[in-house]
All heavy atoms as an XYZ file, in Angstrom:
757
protein
N       0.830     -1.185      0.000
C       0.000      0.000      0.000
C       0.867      1.239      0.000
O       1.551      1.522      0.956
C      -0.845      0.044      1.271
C      -2.097     -0.736      1.185
S      -3.096     -0.317      2.592
C      -3.281     -1.905      3.304
N       0.813      1.960     -1.024
C       1.569      3.200     -1.066
C       0.599      4.368     -1.005
O      -0.419      4.369     -1.673
C       2.416      3.278     -2.328
O       1.579      3.397     -3.439
N       0.945      5.304     -0.187
C       0.099      6.496     -0.131
C       0.640      7.481     -1.151
O       1.815      7.805     -1.159
C       0.106      7.096      1.269
O       1.407      7.512      1.592
N      -0.219      7.902     -2.010
C       0.206      8.809     -3.079
C      -0.210     10.226     -2.739
O      -1.352     10.485     -2.415
C      -0.408      8.389     -4.404
C       0.119      7.051     -4.875
C      -0.438      6.688     -6.200
N      -0.139      7.743     -7.164
C      -0.560      7.745     -8.407
N      -1.290      6.769     -8.848
N      -0.263      8.723     -9.220
N       0.740     11.097     -2.805
C       0.451     12.515     -2.626
C       0.382     13.138     -3.998
O       1.119     12.739     -4.897
C       1.550     13.187     -1.808
C       1.588     12.666     -0.411
C       2.581     13.340      0.475
N       3.503     14.243     -0.187
C       4.661     14.595      0.321
N       5.063     14.120      1.460
N       5.462     15.439     -0.305
N      -0.500     14.086     -4.151
C      -0.548     14.736     -5.463
C       0.755     15.455     -5.743
O       1.347     16.061     -4.856
C      -1.703     15.733     -5.350
C      -2.068     15.804     -3.914
C      -1.425     14.644     -3.217
N       1.199     15.318     -6.951
C       2.426     16.022     -7.312
C       2.147     17.507     -7.390
O       1.015     17.937     -7.518
C       2.954     15.514     -8.651
O       2.076     15.915     -9.679
N       3.209     18.294     -7.317
C       3.026     19.745     -7.339
C       2.388     20.197     -8.644
O       1.639     21.150     -8.679
C       4.347     20.458     -7.107
O       5.259     20.110     -8.120
N       2.688     19.501     -9.726
C       2.102     19.917    -11.002
C       0.611     19.636    -11.049
O      -0.144     20.424    -11.588
C       2.808     19.224    -12.163
O       2.632     17.830    -12.079
N       0.164     18.537    -10.443
C      -1.267     18.254    -10.483
C      -2.032     19.170     -9.549
O      -3.145     19.569     -9.841
C      -1.555     16.788    -10.152
O      -1.228     16.510     -8.808
N      -1.448     19.541     -8.409
C      -2.156     20.447     -7.508
C      -2.162     21.865     -8.055
O      -3.111     22.600     -7.872
C      -1.545     20.414     -6.110
O      -0.205     20.828     -6.156
N      -1.103     22.261     -8.746
C      -1.081     23.609     -9.306
C      -1.951     23.710    -10.554
O      -2.397     24.788    -10.913
C       0.339     24.051     -9.609
O       0.887     23.241    -10.607
N      -2.193     22.591    -11.219
C      -3.027     22.646    -12.418
C      -4.484     22.914    -12.063
O      -5.245     23.373    -12.900
C      -2.895     21.357    -13.227
O      -3.433     20.275    -12.505
N      -4.870     22.628    -10.816
C      -6.235     22.916    -10.397
C      -6.465     24.408    -10.241
O      -7.565     24.884    -10.382
C      -6.550     22.216     -9.072
C      -6.785     20.735     -9.264
C      -7.187     20.108     -7.977
N      -6.152     19.136     -7.648
C      -5.816     18.761     -6.457
N      -6.411     19.256     -5.406
N      -4.869     17.890     -6.257
N      -5.430     25.146     -9.919
C      -5.547     26.585     -9.789
C      -5.343     27.189    -11.172
O      -4.397     26.849    -11.871
C      -4.505     27.123     -8.819
C      -4.686     26.604     -7.421
S      -3.465     27.276     -6.303
C      -3.962     28.978     -6.258
N      -6.233     28.077    -11.538
C      -6.097     28.664    -12.870
C      -5.042     29.759    -12.860
O      -4.934     30.535    -11.926
C      -7.433     29.219    -13.338
O      -7.839     30.260    -12.480
N      -4.278     29.784    -13.893
C      -3.229     30.789    -14.055
C      -3.894     32.089    -14.497
O      -4.738     32.084    -15.395
C      -2.231     30.310    -15.101
C      -1.081     31.232    -15.311
C      -0.130     30.669    -16.337
C       0.977     31.660    -16.602
N       1.836     31.225    -17.685
N      -3.525     33.210    -13.854
C      -4.151     34.473    -14.262
C      -3.755     34.837    -15.696
O      -2.636     34.592    -16.124
C      -3.613     35.498    -13.269
C      -2.432     34.865    -12.630
C      -2.567     33.388    -12.787
N      -4.685     35.408    -16.387
C      -4.412     35.822    -17.765
C      -3.533     37.070    -17.766
O      -3.402     37.762    -16.758
C      -5.723     36.110    -18.500
O      -6.304     37.286    -17.972
N      -2.957     37.360    -18.915
C      -2.132     38.567    -19.053
C      -2.957     39.820    -18.744
O      -2.459     40.752    -18.113
C      -1.540     38.664    -20.459
C      -0.426     37.652    -20.682
O       0.052     37.053    -19.698
O      -0.033     37.471    -21.852
N      -4.207     39.829    -19.184
C      -5.068     40.986    -18.918
C      -5.335     41.148    -17.426
O      -5.364     42.276    -16.911
C      -6.396     40.857    -19.667
C      -6.236     41.074    -21.164
O      -5.229     41.699    -21.572
O      -7.110     40.616    -21.927
N      -5.530     40.038    -16.717
C      -5.750     40.112    -15.269
C      -4.505     40.636    -14.550
O      -4.602     41.459    -13.640
C      -6.132     38.738    -14.712
C      -7.507     38.270    -15.126
C      -7.789     36.828    -14.773
O      -6.865     35.988    -14.865
O      -8.936     36.538    -14.405
N      -3.342     40.198    -14.992
C      -2.087     40.671    -14.397
C      -1.919     42.161    -14.662
O      -1.583     42.934    -13.754
C      -0.891     39.859    -14.932
C      -0.971     38.425    -14.412
C       0.428     40.515    -14.532
C       0.024     37.478    -15.038
N      -2.186     42.597    -15.887
C      -2.088     44.018    -16.226
C      -3.045     44.847    -15.380
O      -2.703     45.942    -14.926
C      -2.376     44.238    -17.711
C      -1.258     43.781    -18.616
C      -1.641     43.956    -20.080
C      -0.602     43.333    -20.983
N      -0.994     43.380    -22.401
N      -4.247     44.334    -15.184
C      -5.234     45.047    -14.379
C      -4.768     45.176    -12.927
O      -4.875     46.250    -12.324
C      -6.584     44.329    -14.436
C      -7.666     45.020    -13.629
C      -8.980     44.262    -13.639
O      -9.155     43.350    -14.463
O      -9.818     44.592    -12.793
N      -4.238     44.099    -12.360
C      -3.750     44.143    -10.986
C      -2.580     45.111    -10.843
O      -2.501     45.872     -9.876
C      -3.347     42.734    -10.522
C      -4.501     41.748    -10.344
C      -3.963     40.337    -10.110
C      -5.402     42.186     -9.211
N      -1.693     45.096    -11.794
C      -0.542     46.009    -11.755
C      -1.001     47.453    -11.895
O      -0.511     48.342    -11.201
C       0.500     45.617    -12.817
C       1.186     44.320    -12.376
C       1.513     46.722    -13.038
C       2.151     43.737    -13.351
N      -1.987     47.696    -12.736
C      -2.498     49.062    -12.889
C      -3.194     49.534    -11.610
O      -3.218     50.734    -11.323
C      -3.435     49.166    -14.087
O      -4.645     48.496    -13.842
N      -3.739     48.612    -10.828
C      -4.353     48.976     -9.543
C      -3.296     49.294     -8.488
O      -3.560     50.036     -7.552
C      -5.254     47.844     -9.042
C      -6.532     47.706     -9.830
C      -7.375     46.566     -9.297
C      -8.659     46.404    -10.081
N      -9.482     45.301     -9.561
N      -2.114     48.726     -8.627
C      -1.035     49.000     -7.682
C      -0.469     50.406     -7.839
O      -0.152     51.074     -6.859
C       0.113     47.999     -7.866
C      -0.016     46.627     -7.253
C       1.153     45.756     -7.680
C      -0.105     46.725     -5.747
N      -0.332     50.853     -9.072
C       0.366     52.112     -9.343
C      -0.178     53.300     -8.546
O       0.598     54.031     -7.945
C       0.364     52.421    -10.837
C       1.196     53.639    -11.176
C       1.345     53.858    -12.665
O       0.889     53.055    -13.462
N       1.977     54.940    -13.039
N      -1.490     53.531     -8.489
C      -1.956     54.700     -7.734
C      -1.760     54.575     -6.222
O      -1.834     55.564     -5.497
C      -3.437     54.808     -8.087
C      -3.805     53.560     -8.769
C      -2.561     52.883     -9.219
N      -1.476     53.375     -5.737
C      -1.254     53.167     -4.305
C       0.171     53.480     -3.875
O       0.454     53.567     -2.685
C      -1.582     51.710     -3.930
C      -3.013     51.255     -4.202
C      -3.150     49.769     -3.928
C      -4.004     52.070     -3.404
N       1.046     53.640     -4.838
C       2.458     53.864     -4.544
C       2.787     55.347     -4.614
O       2.665     55.961     -5.676
C       3.328     53.086     -5.534
C       3.075     51.578     -5.551
C       3.775     50.937     -6.727
C       3.512     50.964     -4.245
N       3.209     55.926     -3.497
C       3.494     57.367     -3.490
C       4.514     57.786     -4.551
O       4.353     58.832     -5.168
C       4.042     57.627     -2.089
C       3.598     56.477     -1.271
C       3.431     55.326     -2.205
N       5.531     56.984     -4.772
C       6.577     57.344     -5.739
C       6.067     57.346     -7.174
O       6.611     58.041     -8.027
C       7.766     56.374     -5.630
C       8.459     56.395     -4.296
C       9.166     57.712     -4.043
O       9.522     58.430     -4.963
N       9.360     58.043     -2.781
N       5.037     56.551     -7.455
C       4.545     56.434     -8.826
C       3.177     57.073     -9.021
O       2.661     57.104    -10.139
C       4.475     54.957     -9.237
C       5.793     54.198     -9.248
C       5.565     52.744     -9.618
C       6.780     54.832    -10.206
N       2.598     57.577     -7.947
C       1.244     58.137     -8.041
C       1.184     59.326     -9.008
O       0.228     59.477     -9.757
C       0.752     58.553     -6.654
C      -0.655     59.030     -6.649
N      -1.709     58.192     -6.924
C      -1.192     60.258     -6.444
C      -2.834     58.878     -6.865
N      -2.553     60.141     -6.571
N       2.211     60.138     -9.008
C       2.223     61.324     -9.872
C       2.439     60.974    -11.343
O       2.210     61.793    -12.216
C       3.287     62.316     -9.401
C       4.682     61.785     -9.538
N       5.229     60.902     -8.641
C       5.627     62.007    -10.480
C       6.460     60.599     -9.020
N       6.727     61.259    -10.126
N       2.857     59.761    -11.631
C       3.094     59.342    -13.025
C       1.921     58.534    -13.560
O       2.092     57.659    -14.395
C       4.383     58.506    -13.137
O       4.239     57.342    -12.330
C       5.595     59.290    -12.735
N       0.740     58.825    -13.073
C      -0.445     58.041    -13.415
C      -0.673     57.949    -14.930
O      -1.026     56.910    -15.454
C      -1.650     58.646    -12.736
C      -2.891     57.827    -12.857
C      -3.978     58.424    -12.040
N      -4.445     57.383    -11.143
C      -5.422     57.526    -10.309
N      -6.020     58.671    -10.192
N      -5.812     56.536     -9.551
N      -0.479     59.046    -15.642
C      -0.723     59.044    -17.096
C       0.509     58.653    -17.899
O       0.403     58.316    -19.067
C      -1.226     60.417    -17.548
C      -2.577     60.740    -16.945
O      -3.372     59.851    -16.701
N      -2.825     62.009    -16.695
N       1.656     58.736    -17.273
C       2.886     58.363    -17.979
C       3.048     56.841    -17.946
O       2.725     56.203    -16.955
C       4.086     59.025    -17.319
N       3.537     56.278    -19.026
C       3.720     54.818    -19.032
C       4.851     54.400    -18.093
O       5.934     54.984    -18.088
C       4.084     54.509    -20.483
C       4.549     55.789    -21.062
C       3.918     56.899    -20.283
N       4.549     53.409    -17.256
C       5.527     52.848    -16.320
C       5.501     51.340    -16.529
O       4.431     50.738    -16.605
C       5.177     53.195    -14.856
C       6.182     52.609    -13.903
C       5.066     54.703    -14.676
N       6.671     50.737    -16.599
C       6.721     49.297    -16.848
C       6.197     48.513    -15.650
O       6.260     48.975    -14.504
C       8.153     48.862    -17.159
O       8.953     48.936    -15.997
N       5.689     47.331    -15.929
C       5.174     46.461    -14.874
C       6.275     46.113    -13.882
O       6.042     46.086    -12.671
C       4.580     45.192    -15.484
N       7.478     45.897    -14.382
C       8.581     45.551    -13.478
C       8.903     46.717    -12.549
O       9.187     46.508    -11.368
C       9.821     45.109    -14.251
O      10.317     46.161    -15.038
N       8.820     47.954    -13.044
C       9.053     49.120    -12.183
C       7.996     49.222    -11.101
O       8.297     49.537     -9.950
C       9.045     50.405    -13.013
O      10.118     50.430    -13.903
N       6.759     48.960    -11.468
C       5.667     49.011    -10.488
C       5.865     47.935     -9.430
O       5.720     48.195     -8.229
C       4.302     48.874    -11.187
C       4.043     50.109    -12.048
C       3.179     48.676    -10.172
C       2.823     50.017    -12.938
N       6.233     46.732     -9.847
C       6.439     45.645     -8.887
C       7.647     45.908     -7.992
O       7.603     45.657     -6.784
C       6.572     44.307     -9.610
C       5.300     43.823    -10.314
C       5.589     42.563    -11.117
C       4.180     43.587     -9.316
N       8.716     46.440     -8.567
C       9.898     46.780     -7.758
C       9.567     47.857     -6.737
O       9.951     47.768     -5.573
C      11.044     47.253     -8.658
C      11.716     46.136     -9.429
C      12.756     46.650    -10.416
O      13.121     47.844    -10.359
O      13.205     45.848    -11.240
N       8.838     48.880     -7.166
C       8.461     49.954     -6.255
C       7.506     49.447     -5.175
O       7.572     49.870     -4.019
C       7.834     51.131     -7.014
C       7.452     52.290     -6.133
C       8.594     52.835     -5.296
O       9.757     52.810     -5.744
O       8.328     53.289     -4.168
N       6.619     48.513     -5.537
C       5.721     47.911     -4.551
C       6.521     47.207     -3.465
O       6.264     47.389     -2.269
C       4.751     46.917     -5.226
O       3.980     47.611     -6.213
C       3.831     46.269     -4.221
N       7.513     46.424     -3.857
C       8.357     45.719     -2.884
C       9.123     46.705     -2.001
O       9.178     46.542     -0.778
C       9.330     44.779     -3.600
S       8.521     43.395     -4.409
N       9.671     47.740     -2.602
C      10.401     48.758     -1.839
C       9.479     49.469     -0.855
O       9.841     49.712      0.298
C      11.021     49.795     -2.775
O      11.989     49.207     -3.580
N       8.286     49.792     -1.311
C       7.326     50.492     -0.461
C       6.912     49.622      0.729
O       6.840     50.100      1.862
C       6.115     50.902     -1.300
C       5.105     51.745     -0.570
C       5.479     52.938      0.042
C       3.771     51.374     -0.516
C       4.551     53.723      0.696
C       2.837     52.149      0.138
C       3.232     53.328      0.748
O       2.312     54.100      1.400
N       6.678     48.355      0.482
C       6.309     47.440      1.571
C       7.451     47.326      2.572
O       7.227     47.351      3.790
C       5.894     46.061      1.005
C       4.565     46.186      0.266
C       5.807     45.013      2.117
C       4.171     44.962     -0.517
N       8.699     47.244      2.081
C       9.854     47.203      2.998
C       9.941     48.481      3.819
O      10.177     48.437      5.036
C      11.147     46.981      2.215
C      11.369     45.540      1.798
C      12.780     45.308      1.292
N      13.038     45.970      0.019
C      12.784     45.448     -1.170
N      12.267     44.245     -1.265
N      13.056     46.120     -2.275
N       9.707     49.645      3.193
C       9.728     50.919      3.928
C       8.633     50.943      4.993
O       8.853     51.412      6.118
C       9.558     52.107      2.975
C      10.811     52.433      2.191
C      10.721     53.790      1.493
N       9.570     53.974      0.612
C       9.538     53.642     -0.681
N      10.593     53.096     -1.257
N       8.462     53.869     -1.399
N       7.456     50.468      4.639
C       6.357     50.434      5.608
C       6.682     49.520      6.784
O       6.385     49.854      7.941
C       5.056     49.993      4.935
C       4.428     50.995      3.968
C       3.234     50.363      3.267
C       4.030     52.273      4.677
N       7.302     48.376      6.509
C       7.704     47.467      7.590
C       8.694     48.141      8.521
O       8.576     48.040      9.749
C       8.310     46.173      7.032
C       7.307     45.145      6.655
N       6.627     44.386      7.553
C       6.871     44.756      5.431
C       5.795     43.572      6.929
N       5.923     43.782      5.629
N       9.687     48.828      7.954
C      10.671     49.537      8.783
C       9.993     50.620      9.625
O      10.293     50.807     10.800
C      11.768     50.148      7.918
C      12.813     49.147      7.459
C      14.046     49.834      6.880
N      13.757     50.724      5.760
C      13.721     50.351      4.488
N      13.978     49.100      4.151
N      13.460     51.229      3.534
N       9.052     51.321      9.009
C       8.338     52.378      9.726
C       7.520     51.804     10.881
O       7.507     52.364     11.980
C       7.434     53.138      8.755
C       6.857     54.396      9.319
C       6.109     55.200      8.264
O       6.492     55.182      7.089
O       5.138     55.868      8.660
N       6.862     50.689     10.644
C       6.089     50.032     11.707
C       7.015     49.607     12.847
O       6.705     49.808     14.025
C       5.294     48.824     11.153
C       4.765     47.935     12.264
C       4.161     49.296     10.263
N       8.158     49.023     12.503
C       9.118     48.610     13.534
C       9.612     49.817     14.335
O       9.681     49.764     15.566
C      10.298     47.883     12.894
C       9.953     46.502     12.384
C      11.087     45.860     11.598
O      12.183     46.445     11.508
O      10.869     44.757     11.072
N       9.943     50.905     13.645
C      10.402     52.118     14.329
C       9.323     52.680     15.249
O       9.598     53.046     16.398
C      10.825     53.191     13.323
C      12.086     52.834     12.560
O      12.808     51.898     12.991
O      12.353     53.481     11.524
N       8.102     52.748     14.758
C       7.008     53.272     15.574
C       6.716     52.367     16.763
O       6.442     52.855     17.865
C       5.756     53.479     14.726
C       5.825     54.608     13.703
C       4.610     54.571     12.785
C       5.951     55.951     14.389
N       6.785     51.070     16.548
C       6.570     50.128     17.654
C       7.619     50.318     18.734
O       7.312     50.305     19.932
C       6.600     48.680     17.151
O       5.533     48.434     16.293
N       8.853     50.501     18.306
C       9.933     50.715     19.263
C       9.721     52.024     20.023
O       9.893     52.072     21.246
C      11.279     50.729     18.542
C      12.459     50.826     19.481
C      13.778     50.756     18.726
O      13.825     50.908     17.513
N      14.842     50.524     19.457
N       9.333     53.078     19.333
C       9.084     54.359     19.988
C       7.935     54.255     20.981
O       7.997     54.812     22.088
C       8.793     55.435     18.950
C      10.043     55.842     18.179
C       9.762     56.788     17.050
N       9.091     58.007     17.476
C       8.551     58.873     16.630
N       8.610     58.657     15.325
N       7.962     59.960     17.067
N       6.875     53.545     20.606
C       5.732     53.367     21.516
C       6.160     52.581     22.744
O       5.783     52.920     23.869
C       4.555     52.688     20.786
C       3.943     53.669     19.789
C       3.498     52.200     21.769
C       2.914     53.057     18.865
N       6.952     51.543     22.547
C       7.443     50.756     23.683
C       8.259     51.627     24.633
O       8.114     51.540     25.852
C       8.296     49.585     23.213
O       7.497     48.599     22.647
N       9.111     52.463     24.064
C       9.915     53.360     24.903
C       9.029     54.334     25.666
O       9.258     54.599     26.847
C      10.935     54.120     24.050
C      12.033     53.244     23.513
C      12.890     53.945     22.457
O      12.549     55.016     21.971
N      14.010     53.318     22.111
N       8.003     54.864     25.010
C       7.079     55.772     25.697
C       6.314     55.055     26.799
O       6.107     55.608     27.878
C       6.097     56.390     24.692
C       6.670     57.447     23.763
C       5.649     57.806     22.689
C       7.091     58.677     24.546
N       5.885     53.829     26.518
C       5.168     53.065     27.533
C       6.064     52.758     28.730
O       5.613     52.788     29.874
C       4.606     51.761     26.946
C       3.428     51.906     25.999
C       3.077     50.558     25.385
C       2.227     52.497     26.705
N       7.329     52.466     28.448
C       8.264     52.170     29.530
C       8.505     53.393     30.411
O       8.712     53.266     31.621
C       9.597     51.660     28.972
C       9.477     50.268     28.377
O       8.482     49.568     28.670
O      10.382     49.882     27.602
N       8.487     54.567     29.813
C       8.767     55.778     30.584
C       7.508     56.426     31.151
O       7.594     57.308     31.998
C       9.515     56.797     29.723
O       8.680     57.237     28.682
N       6.336     56.019     30.696
C       5.080     56.617     31.162
C       4.687     56.060     32.522
O       5.031     54.931     32.881
C       3.974     56.348     30.144
N       3.960     56.861     33.252
C       3.490     56.457     34.577
C       2.069     55.910     34.453
O       1.097     56.612     34.724
C       3.532     57.653     35.535
C       3.234     57.251     36.974
O       3.408     56.062     37.307
O       2.815     58.130     37.743
N       1.971     54.667     33.967
C       0.659     54.035     33.829
C       0.685     52.698     34.542
O       1.747     52.108     34.772
C       0.274     53.843     32.346
C       1.335     53.024     31.608
C       0.050     55.153     31.655
C       0.961     52.691     30.185
N      -0.492     52.220     34.878
C      -0.561     50.942     35.592
C      -0.242     49.789     34.651
O      -0.320     49.914     33.427
C      -1.957     50.747     36.190
O      -2.882     50.482     35.157
N       0.111     48.650     35.225
C       0.417     47.463     34.424
C      -0.789     47.022     33.597
O      -0.642     46.566     32.466
C       0.872     46.306     35.323
C       2.231     46.556     35.943
O       2.975     47.401     35.402
O       2.553     45.906     36.958
N      -1.989     47.168     34.159
C      -3.207     46.771     33.445
C      -3.406     47.669     32.225
O      -3.684     47.195     31.120
C      -4.439     46.843     34.387
C      -5.722     46.598     33.607
C      -4.291     45.855     35.528
N      -3.245     48.979     32.406
C      -3.380     49.906     31.272
C      -2.321     49.637     30.216
O      -2.602     49.668     29.021
C      -3.266     51.352     31.756
C      -4.457     51.794     32.591
O      -5.533     51.169     32.462
O      -4.300     52.753     33.370
N      -1.101     49.383     30.658
C      -0.014     49.116     29.714
C      -0.305     47.860     28.905
O      -0.129     47.847     27.683
C       1.312     48.960     30.458
C       2.479     48.750     29.527
C       3.808     48.645     30.265
O       3.889     48.999     31.445
O       4.768     48.203     29.610
N      -0.793     46.820     29.554
C      -1.113     45.575     28.844
C      -2.254     45.807     27.851
O      -2.215     45.306     26.725
C      -1.490     44.471     29.841
C      -1.770     43.131     29.194
C      -0.586     42.583     28.404
O       0.573     42.830     28.775
O      -0.831     41.901     27.382
N      -3.238     46.574     28.228
C      -4.357     46.888     27.345
C      -3.861     47.659     26.114
O      -4.223     47.344     24.980
C      -5.409     47.708     28.091
C      -6.609     48.180     27.270
C      -7.399     47.000     26.745
C      -7.479     49.091     28.105
N      -3.009     48.642     26.323
C      -2.462     49.425     25.214
C      -1.647     48.525     24.287
O      -1.773     48.591     23.064
C      -1.603     50.593     25.749
C      -2.502     51.617     26.453
C      -0.831     51.254     24.617
C      -1.748     52.654     27.241
N      -0.811     47.668     24.865
C      -0.005     46.763     24.028
C      -0.888     45.840     23.194
O      -0.612     45.582     22.029
C       0.950     45.950     24.883
C       2.109     46.791     25.435
C       3.128     45.907     26.168
N       4.067     46.706     26.921
C       5.140     47.307     26.409
N       5.377     47.187     25.120
N       5.936     48.015     27.169
N      -1.959     45.321     23.790
C      -2.873     44.437     23.037
C      -3.562     45.178     21.908
O      -3.724     44.658     20.806
C      -3.913     43.807     23.969
C      -3.427     42.516     24.560
C      -4.551     41.735     25.181
N      -4.355     41.826     26.636
C      -5.322     42.008     27.514
N      -6.575     42.128     27.142
N      -5.053     42.080     28.788
N      -3.973     46.409     22.184
C      -4.639     47.210     21.138
C      -3.686     47.485     19.977
O      -4.091     47.500     18.821
C      -5.137     48.530     21.726
C      -6.336     48.434     22.646
C      -6.596     49.784     23.317
C      -7.570     47.977     21.879
N      -2.424     47.716     20.285
C      -1.452     48.021     19.237
C      -1.070     46.810     18.411
O      -0.590     46.951     17.289
C      -0.191     48.649     19.861
C      -0.397     50.034     20.462
C       0.843     50.476     21.199
C      -0.791     51.034     19.389
N      -1.279     45.640     18.922
C      -0.926     44.414     18.175
C      -1.947     44.098     17.096
O      -1.680     43.355     16.188
C      -0.783     43.233     19.122
C       0.456     43.325     19.972
C       0.571     42.174     20.956
O      -0.355     41.381     21.106
N       1.686     42.093     21.641
N      -3.126     44.649     17.181
C      -4.182     44.329     16.207
C      -4.192     45.253     15.063
O      -3.695     46.145     14.770
C      -5.551     44.322     16.867
C      -5.666     43.242     17.901
N      -5.888     41.942     17.572
C      -5.572     43.287     19.230
C      -5.947     41.218     18.681
N      -5.751     42.027     19.691
């Protein structure tokens, strides 16, 4: 008795591959969300540039979140609040 697992090709064949038009549409939806490319809305920008800028923007946002989290932690450590209030604030910030 051999247990057969579906091969990666058979499991991926069940998922439909997005069409070129769907990919273009998704990329065009990304462009206005990116501050660096928002002003170039009417100018042609390559899909690779949009994807690269998307990755860079997400990395910048992650760094900003980490910096802000660290600053909030420092403020909480120096603030005169009860342990219960501090725990409540930390839980709210995690969501």
